[in-house]
C-alpha positions in Angstrom: -18.1 -0.9 -24.0 -14.7 0.9 -24.1 -11.3 -0.7 -23.9 -9.3 0.9 -21.1 -6.6 1.9 -23.6 -9.2 3.7 -25.7 -10.1 6.1 -22.8 -8.5 9.5 -22.8 -5.7 10.1 -20.2 -7.8 12.2 -18.0 -10.5 9.6 -17.7 -7.9 6.8 -17.1 -6.3 8.9 -14.3 -9.7 9.5 -12.7 -10.5 5.8 -12.8 -7.1 4.9 -11.4 -7.5 7.4 -8.6 -11.0 6.1 -7.8 -9.7 2.5 -7.7 -6.9 3.6 -5.4 -9.3 5.4 -3.1 -11.4 2.2 -3.1 -8.4 0.2 -2.2 -7.6 2.5 0.7 -11.2 2.3 1.9 -11.1 -1.5 1.6 -8.0 -1.7 3.7 -9.5 0.7 6.2 -12.5 -1.5 6.5 -10.3 -4.5 7.0 -7.9 -3.4 9.6 -7.5 -7.0 10.7 -5.5 -7.6 7.6 -1.9 -7.0 8.8 0.8 -5.4 6.8 2.9 -8.6 7.2 0.1 -10.6 5.6 0.0 -8.2 2.7 3.8 -8.5 2.3 3.7 -12.3 2.4 0.9 -12.6 -0.1 1.3 -9.5 -2.4 4.8 -8.1 -1.7 3.4 -4.7 -0.7 1.7 -3.2 2.3 0.2 0.1 3.5 3.7 1.5 4.1 4.6 0.7 0.5 1.6 2.6 -0.8 2.7 5.6 1.3 6.2 5.4 -0.2 4.8 5.0 -3.7 2.8 8.2 -3.1 5.9 10.1 -2.0 7.8 8.8 -5.0 5.0 9.8 -7.4 5.0 13.3 -5.9 8.8 13.5 -6.4 8.5 12.4 -10.0 6.2 15.3 -10.5 8.5 17.8 -8.8 6.4 18.0 -5.7 7.3 17.3 -2.1 5.2 15.0 0.0 6.1 14.2 3.6 6.2 10.4 4.2 4.4 10.7 7.5 1.7 12.7 5.9 1.4 10.1 3.1 1.1 7.4 5.8 -1.6 9.3 7.6 -3.5 9.5 4.4 -3.1 5.8 3.6 -3.9 4.7 7.2 -6.6 7.2 7.8 -4.9 8.3 11.0 -1.4 8.8 12.3 0.6 5.7 11.9 1.5 5.6 15.6 -2.2 5.5 16.4 -3.0 2.8 13.8 -0.1 0.7 15.1 -1.2 1.1 18.7 -4.8 0.1 18.0 -4.6 -2.4 15.1 -1.1 -3.8 14.5 -0.7 -7.3 16.0 2.6 -8.7 16.9 3.9 -10.9 14.1 3.8 -14.6 14.8 6.8 -16.8 14.2 4.9 -18.4 11.3 4.3 -15.0 9.7 8.0 -14.0 10.1 9.1 -17.3 8.6 6.7 -16.9 5.7 8.0 -13.3 5.1 11.6 -14.5 5.2 10.8 -17.3 2.7 9.1 -14.8 0.4 12.1 -12.4 0.6 14.5 -15.2 0.0 12.5 -16.4 -3.1 12.5 -12.8 -4.4 16.2 -12.4 -4.0 16.8 -15.8 -5.7 14.7 -14.7 -8.7 16.6 -11.4 -9.0 
């Protein structure tokens, strides 16, 4: 069995890409998981993934439109996903997100 660090860069990149596609598929199959829930628990959401893709493209001298990245991550235009799947944040969710952000700011 290989250690991840022993794999060549191309294989590592392929595995990372496959894992990312699996994450997107998992999120797509669990649309009930709201972005605010992801932010509260993991400090990232689908929009963050989109921004990270745009940043990764820029780091490689490429241009990637943020809305195009969001459509890739969401599997549909963001406006459509929002209309069909995004629930209104509850007061409890908003309070939990605010507490998470405050804790993060305190640690910085």
